[in-house]
N, C-alpha and C positions, 0 to 999 in steps of 0.2 A: 504494500500500500504506500502510496506517495505521501510525503509530508503534508501537502495541501489537502489531500483526501482525508487523512486522519484528523487534521485540524478541523475541517468542515464537519466531519462525522461527530466529533466531540462537541462542537458548538451546536449542531442540530439536535443531539440528544438532550443537551441542557435546555434549549429554547423551545423545542417542540415535543409533543407527546408522541408515543409510538404509533398511535392511531390517527394523528393529525397530519396536516400537510404544512409545508413551509417553502419559502423561496430560497433556493441556494444562493442567489446573488445577495439577498438581504442578510442572511446568516453569515455568509462569507465576509461581507463588509464589516460586520461586528468584530470579527477576529483579524482583520487586516488584509483580507484577500480582495483583489479587484474583481470586477464582474467576470472577466475572461478566466481568471484562475479558479473562481468559484464554479463556473460552468464546466470547466475541464475536470475539476475534482468531483463534481456531481456525476459527470459522465463516467468517470472511472469507478465510482461507487455503484452506479447502475450496471456497469459491465461485470462487477464483482457480485451482483445479486443482493446488494444492500438496499438500494433505492429503486423506485419506479419513477421515471420522469414523465410528466405530462406535457402536452403541447403548449400549455399556457405558462410554462416555466415554473410549475409547481412540482415539488418532489414529495413522495410518500415512501415510507418504509415498506419493504416487501412483506407479504404475509409470513414467509419463512423466517425472516429476520425478527419480526414481531413475536413469533411463536418461541423462538430461542431466547429472546431477551426480555420477555414479559415477566413481571414480578410473579412470584408464586401465589396461587389462589389461597385465600384464607381457609383454614380448616373449618369444617362444619361443626357447629356446637352439638354436643350430644344431648339427647333428650333427658329430662330429669327422671328421678326414680319413679315418681308418680306415673309418668307417661309410659315407662317401661312396664310397670306392674299392670296397668290397665290394658296394655297391648298384649301382654302374656295371658291375661285372664279371658280374652276373647276367643 
């Protein structure tokens, strides 16, 4: 991964959610990349399977990347003693 691509990816993770979209040029400008460098880095990340690029200069994280980097789901709360007893008695 190139230095610009890793910088853009780190900035995108901080500024956008995994399910949201962002403009690579705007995110790149925040970290010191010009528009061309941001677009090249976004294209590199798209070729690597990290981003999907839209025709309107919007970028989205791929479903595969979201699945791998999603936070773990919270554990379900167990039912109380009373609910277990009533369920067993039926």
